[in-house]
C-alpha positions as CSV (number, residue, x, y, z in Angstrom):
1,M,108.1,106.2,149.9
2,T,111.8,105.2,149.8
3,I,113.8,106.4,146.8
4,T,117.2,105.1,148.0
5,N,118.5,104.3,151.4
6,D,119.0,108.0,152.1
7,I,116.4,109.7,149.9
8,K,112.8,109.6,150.9
9,Y,109.6,110.9,149.3
10,I,107.6,113.4,151.4
11,G,105.2,114.9,148.8
12,V,101.4,114.9,148.7
13,N,98.6,114.0,146.3
14,D,95.9,116.5,145.5
15,H,92.5,115.1,144.5
16,S,90.6,118.3,145.2
17,I,91.9,120.2,142.2
18,D,89.9,120.2,138.9
19,L,92.0,122.6,136.8
20,F,95.7,122.8,137.0
21,E,97.0,126.3,136.5
22,G,93.4,127.3,136.1
23,Q,93.1,125.7,132.6
24,Y,94.2,122.0,132.4
25,A,91.7,119.4,133.3
26,V,93.2,116.9,135.8
27,P,90.7,114.2,136.4
28,N,93.3,112.1,138.2
29,G,94.5,115.0,140.4
30,M,98.1,116.2,140.8
31,A,101.1,115.2,142.8
32,Y,103.3,117.9,144.4
33,N,106.6,116.2,145.0
34,S,109.1,116.9,147.7
35,Y,112.0,114.8,148.9
36,V,114.4,114.7,151.8
37,I,118.1,113.5,151.8
38,L,119.2,112.1,155.1
39,D,123.0,112.4,155.6
40,D,125.3,114.1,158.1
41,K,123.3,117.1,157.0
42,V,119.6,116.9,156.1
43,A,118.3,118.6,153.0
44,V,114.6,119.0,152.1
45,M,114.0,119.4,148.4
46,D,111.2,121.9,147.6
47,T,107.9,122.4,149.3
48,V,104.3,121.8,148.1
49,D,101.1,123.6,147.2
50,Q,99.7,126.0,149.8
51,N,96.7,123.8,150.6
52,Y,98.9,120.9,151.7
53,G,101.4,122.6,154.0
54,S,100.2,121.0,157.2
55,Q,100.3,117.5,155.6
56,W,103.7,118.1,154.1
57,L,105.2,119.4,157.4
58,E,103.8,116.3,159.1
59,N,105.5,114.1,156.5
60,I,108.8,115.9,157.3
61,R,108.3,115.4,161.0
62,L,107.5,111.7,160.6
63,T,110.4,111.1,158.2
64,L,113.0,112.9,160.3
65,A,111.9,111.6,163.7
66,D,114.1,113.6,166.1
67,R,116.3,115.2,163.5
68,K,116.0,118.7,162.1
69,P,116.6,119.8,158.5
70,D,119.7,121.8,157.8
71,Y,118.7,123.0,154.3
72,L,115.7,123.7,152.1
73,V,116.7,123.5,148.5
74,V,114.3,125.4,146.2
75,H,114.6,124.4,142.6
76,H,111.6,126.3,141.3
77,M,109.5,129.2,142.6
78,E,106.1,128.4,141.1
79,P,103.7,128.5,144.0
80,D,102.6,124.8,143.7
81,H,106.2,124.1,144.8
82,S,107.2,127.1,146.8
83,A,104.1,128.2,148.7
84,N,105.3,126.7,152.0
85,I,108.8,128.2,152.2
86,A,107.8,130.6,154.9
87,N,105.9,128.0,156.8
88,F,108.9,125.7,156.7
89,L,111.3,128.3,157.8
90,A,109.0,129.3,160.7
91,A,108.9,125.6,161.8
92,Y,112.6,125.2,161.4
93,P,114.3,128.5,162.3
94,E,117.8,127.2,162.0
95,A,117.5,125.9,158.5
96,T,119.2,127.6,155.5
97,V,117.6,128.1,152.1
98,V,119.5,127.1,149.1
99,S,118.5,128.5,145.7
100,S,119.4,130.7,142.7
101,A,119.7,134.5,142.9
102,K,116.6,135.0,140.8
103,A,114.6,132.7,143.1
104,F,115.5,134.8,146.1
105,T,114.3,137.9,144.3
106,M,111.0,136.1,143.7
107,M,110.9,135.1,147.4
108,G,111.0,138.8,148.2
109,Q,108.0,139.3,145.9
110,F,106.0,136.4,147.3
111,F,106.9,136.6,151.0
112,G,108.2,140.1,151.5
113,T,111.7,138.9,152.3
114,D,114.6,137.3,150.4
115,Y,116.0,135.6,153.5
116,A,119.4,137.4,153.3
117,D,120.3,136.2,156.8
118,R,119.8,132.5,156.1
119,R,120.5,131.7,152.5
120,I,123.0,130.2,150.2
121,V,122.9,131.4,146.6
122,V,124.0,128.8,144.0
123,G,124.6,128.8,140.3
124,E,126.0,126.7,137.6
125,G,128.4,124.0,138.9
126,D,128.1,125.0,142.6
127,T,128.0,122.2,145.1
128,L,126.4,121.5,148.5
129,C,128.0,118.7,150.6
130,L,125.7,116.9,152.9
131,G,128.2,114.2,153.9
132,K,128.5,111.3,151.5
133,H,125.9,113.0,149.3
134,T,127.0,116.1,147.3
135,L,124.6,118.0,145.3
136,T,125.8,119.7,142.1
137,F,123.6,122.5,140.8
138,V,122.8,123.1,137.1
139,T,121.0,126.2,135.9
140,A,117.9,125.6,133.8
141,P,116.6,129.1,132.9
142,M,113.2,129.1,131.2
143,V,112.5,125.4,131.9
144,H,110.0,126.9,132.3
145,W,110.7,129.9,134.6
146,P,113.9,132.0,134.6
147,E,115.0,131.1,138.1
148,V,115.0,127.3,137.7
149,I,117.9,125.1,138.8
150,V,118.1,121.3,138.9
151,S,120.5,119.3,141.1
152,Y,122.4,116.1,140.8
153,D,123.3,113.8,143.7
154,S,126.5,112.0,142.6
155,C,126.2,109.4,145.4
156,D,122.9,107.8,144.4
157,K,123.0,109.2,140.8
158,V,119.7,111.1,141.3
159,L,118.6,114.0,139.2
160,F,116.2,116.4,140.9
161,S,114.7,117.7,137.7
162,A,112.3,120.5,138.9
163,D,109.3,120.6,136.5
164,G,111.2,118.6,133.9
165,F,109.9,115.0,133.3
166,G,106.7,115.9,135.2
167,K,103.2,114.9,134.4
168,F,99.6,115.4,135.4
169,G,98.0,113.0,137.8
170,A,98.4,112.0,141.5
171,L,100.8,109.2,142.4
172,D,98.1,106.9,143.8
173,V,96.5,106.6,140.3
174,E,97.8,104.2,137.7
175,E,97.9,105.6,134.2
176,D,100.1,105.8,131.1
177,W,103.0,108.1,131.7
178,A,103.5,109.4,128.2
179,C,100.0,110.6,127.6
180,E,99.8,112.9,130.6
181,A,103.4,113.8,130.5
182,R,103.1,114.9,126.8
183,R,100.0,117.0,127.6
184,Y,101.8,118.5,130.6
185,Y,105.0,119.3,128.6
186,I,103.3,120.8,125.6
187,G,100.8,122.8,127.6
188,I,103.2,124.2,130.1
189,V,106.8,123.9,128.9
190,G,106.2,123.6,125.1
191,K,107.2,127.2,124.2
192,Y,110.7,126.6,125.7
193,G,112.1,123.9,123.5
194,M,115.5,125.5,123.1
195,P,116.1,125.8,126.9
196,V,115.0,122.2,127.4
197,Q,117.4,121.1,124.7
198,A,120.2,123.0,126.5
199,L,119.3,121.2,129.7
200,L,119.2,117.8,128.0
201,K,122.7,118.4,126.7
202,K,123.9,119.2,130.2
203,A,122.1,116.1,131.6
204,A,123.8,113.9,128.9
205,G,127.1,114.4,130.8
206,L,125.7,112.9,134.0
207,D,125.4,109.3,135.1
208,I,121.7,109.3,136.0
209,A,120.0,106.3,137.6
210,I,116.9,108.0,139.0
211,I,114.9,111.1,138.0
212,C,112.9,112.9,140.8
213,P,110.6,115.4,139.2
214,L,108.3,117.9,141.0
215,H,105.2,116.3,139.5
216,G,104.5,112.7,138.6
217,P,106.2,109.4,139.4
218,V,109.9,109.0,140.3
219,L,111.5,107.5,137.2
220,T,113.8,104.6,137.9
221,E,113.8,102.3,134.8
222,N,114.3,102.7,131.1
223,L,115.4,106.3,131.5
224,G,116.3,106.4,127.8
225,Y,112.6,106.2,126.9
226,Y,111.8,109.3,128.9
227,L,114.9,111.2,127.7
228,N,114.2,110.3,124.1
229,L,110.6,111.6,124.3
230,Y,111.8,114.8,125.9
231,D,114.3,115.2,123.1
232,I,111.6,114.8,120.5
233,W,109.2,117.1,122.2
234,S,111.7,119.9,122.8
235,S,113.1,119.7,119.3
236,Y,109.5,119.8,117.9
237,G,110.1,116.5,116.2
238,V,107.4,114.0,115.0
239,E,106.7,111.4,117.7
240,S,104.1,109.4,115.8
241,E,103.1,109.0,112.2
242,G,99.6,110.0,111.4
243,V,97.2,112.8,110.6
244,V,95.3,115.1,113.0
245,I,92.2,116.8,111.8
246,A,91.1,119.7,113.9
247,Y,87.8,121.3,112.9
248,T,84.9,123.6,113.6
249,S,81.5,123.2,112.1
250,V,78.3,125.4,112.4
251,Y,75.6,123.5,110.5
252,G,77.3,120.2,109.9
253,H,78.7,120.7,106.4
254,T,82.3,121.1,107.4
255,K,81.9,118.1,109.8
256,E,80.6,116.0,106.9
257,A,83.7,117.0,104.9
258,V,85.9,116.0,107.8
259,K,84.2,112.6,108.0
260,L,84.8,112.1,104.3
261,L,88.5,113.0,104.7
262,E,88.9,110.6,107.6
263,E,87.3,107.8,105.5
264,K,89.6,108.6,102.5
265,L,92.7,108.8,104.7
266,L,92.1,105.4,106.2
267,E,91.3,103.9,102.7
268,A,94.6,105.3,101.5
269,G,96.5,103.6,104.2
270,C,97.2,106.4,106.7
271,P,98.5,104.7,109.9
272,K,96.5,106.9,112.3
273,V,93.8,109.5,112.0
274,V,92.8,111.6,115.0
275,V,89.8,113.9,114.7
276,N,89.2,116.8,117.2
277,D,86.0,118.8,117.2
278,L,87.5,122.0,118.7
279,A,84.1,123.2,120.1
280,R,83.7,120.0,122.2
281,C,87.1,118.4,122.8
282,D,89.6,119.2,125.5
283,M,91.6,122.0,123.8
284,A,94.8,120.9,125.5
285,E,94.4,117.3,124.1
286,A,93.9,118.7,120.6
287,V,97.1,120.8,121.0
288,E,98.9,117.8,122.2
289,D,97.8,115.8,119.2
290,A,99.0,118.5,116.8
291,F,102.5,118.4,118.3
292,R,102.6,114.6,118.5
293,Y,101.8,113.8,114.9
294,G,103.5,114.9,111.7
295,K,100.5,116.1,109.7
296,L,97.7,118.4,110.6
297,V,94.5,119.3,108.7
298,L,92.7,122.5,109.8
299,A,89.1,122.5,108.7
300,T,86.9,125.5,109.6
301,T,84.1,127.8,108.5
302,T,84.8,131.4,107.6
303,Y,83.4,133.6,110.4
304,N,83.3,137.4,110.2
305,T,86.0,137.3,107.5
306,D,88.2,135.3,109.9
307,V,88.0,131.8,111.2
308,F,85.6,130.3,113.7
309,P,86.5,131.3,117.3
310,F,87.5,127.9,118.5
311,M,89.9,127.5,115.5
312,K,91.3,130.9,116.3
313,T,92.0,129.8,119.9
314,F,93.5,126.6,118.7
315,L,95.9,128.4,116.3
316,H,96.9,130.7,119.1
317,H,97.8,127.7,121.3
318,L,99.9,126.3,118.5
319,T,101.8,129.4,117.6
320,E,102.6,130.5,121.1
321,R,104.1,127.1,121.8
322,G,106.4,127.2,118.7
323,F,104.5,124.9,116.4
324,Q,106.9,123.9,113.6
325,N,108.2,121.1,111.4
326,R,104.8,119.9,110.2
327,T,102.8,119.4,107.1
328,V,99.5,121.3,107.1
329,G,96.4,120.9,105.0
330,I,93.5,123.3,105.0
331,M,89.8,122.8,104.4
332,E,87.8,126.1,104.3
333,N,84.0,126.6,104.1
334,G,82.1,129.8,103.2
335,T,78.9,130.7,101.6
336,W,79.7,134.0,99.9
337,A,83.4,134.9,100.7
338,P,85.5,132.1,102.0
339,T,88.6,133.5,103.8
340,A,89.6,130.8,106.2
341,A,92.5,129.4,104.2
342,R,94.1,132.9,103.8
343,V,93.6,133.6,107.6
344,I,95.2,130.2,108.6
345,R,98.2,130.8,106.4
346,K,98.6,134.3,107.9
347,E,98.4,132.9,111.4
348,L,101.1,130.3,110.6
349,E,103.4,132.6,108.6
350,N,105.9,132.9,111.4
351,S,106.0,129.2,112.3
352,K,109.1,127.5,111.2
353,N,109.3,124.7,108.6
354,I,105.5,124.5,107.8
355,T,104.8,122.8,104.5
356,F,101.3,123.4,103.2
357,T,99.8,120.7,101.0
358,E,99.3,121.6,97.4
359,T,95.6,120.7,97.8
360,T,93.4,123.2,99.6
361,V,89.7,122.1,100.0
362,R,87.2,124.9,99.3
363,I,83.6,124.1,100.3
364,L,81.0,126.6,99.1
365,S,78.3,126.0,101.8
366,A,78.1,122.2,101.3
367,L,80.0,119.5,99.7
368,N,79.6,119.0,95.9
369,S,81.3,117.0,93.3
370,D,84.2,119.5,93.0
371,S,84.9,119.7,96.8
372,R,84.5,116.0,97.2
373,A,87.2,115.5,94.6
374,Q,89.4,118.0,96.5
375,V,88.9,116.0,99.7
376,E,90.0,112.8,98.0
377,A,93.0,114.6,96.4
378,L,94.0,115.9,99.9
379,A,93.8,112.4,101.4
380,K,96.0,111.0,98.7
381,E,98.6,113.8,99.1
382,L,98.7,113.3,102.9
383,C,99.1,109.6,102.5
384,A,101.6,109.6,99.6
385,D,104.6,108.7,101.8
386,S,102.7,106.5,104.3
C-alpha cells in the first residue's frame, strides 16, 4: 500500500486471533500496522506481532529492494507492535533504533538488552532528518503506556499516531470505523482521557493531512471527524443522545421491568434506547454504549446483599475507565431485602458528575401497580429534555 510517494505500508492482517489482549472479541481480525519512509535515509516505523515476523520482514525486503533500513522507529512497546525488534536488528545489524528512554528500558525487560550501542533516545521536540523528510517527536505518556511517543513528518504532513486513532479489525475487511474504533478506544485507552486530551492539544498545532495509526486504516479524509470523536471520547462527553439500559435478571421479573421501561421510553419520545442483557451480551459492547450515550439505567437483582455478578463486573469496567458526566437511573429487585440501589450508588460514588434520577424503581419480587408506576415515572424523567 502506498501512503505517499515516499511512505509505504508494510503491516500485516491477523485473521487467526479471536480475542485481542485476551478479552476483546475481534471477529474481523486485527491489523498490525508498520510503515517505511524512503528518503536519503530509510526509516521503518514499528514492528508487528510475534506471529507475523517472517511476513513483515518479507514485506520490508520487497519494499526496499536492494536498500537497507537505517532506522527502526519504535513508538510503542506493547508486544503486538514491538515483538520483532530483535528479529529486525538481527536481520539488519547496521540499523539504529530510535525511541524514548522508557522504551529502551522496556526493551531491556523484553529482550535482555537496551541496545545501548545502536540507539538514539528521543524526547519532546527532538527531530530525525531522513533527507527531505524530517520526523519531529512528541511525547504521549499514558496513551496508553508511559513510554509512548508519536512522530510527525512535516514533508508529507503525516502523523504516526501509535495506538491513537486505532480500531479493531483487519484492513481487508470493510466495516464502519467509528463502531470498532469506539470499542477499541473505550476498552483499551478509556482510562487515560486526560493524557489523550493533552496529546490532542499538541496535535492541534500541527498541519496534519494523514494519520497513520498502529491499528486500523490510514486516515486521509475528513480528519476533523476523527479528531472530534477523539475529543468527545477523551473528555467523557456525550456522543449520542439516548438511554442505555444494562440489566441482569434471574427469573425474568427484572427483564419484564426492563421491557416495560423500554416501551415507555419510546412512547415518551426518547430518540434511542439500547438494551444490554449483561449475562449474554458482549461486555465490551455494553461498556461502549454506556460511554456513548448520555443516560444509563442500571437494572439488577439483589444478590448476596450485593448486585448480581455480571452487574458487578459491568460497574467495575465503568469505574476503572473513568465513567463520568452521565445521568444514571436505578431499578432494583429483591424479595426480602433489596440492596442493589444502595450498592450501585456506592460503586459510583467516586465517579465525577453523576446525576442520579429522582425516581428509583423498587421491585419486590415481581412488578405490581406501584413498581409499574415507578417505571413510567422513570421513563418520563429520562425523556423530559428529549
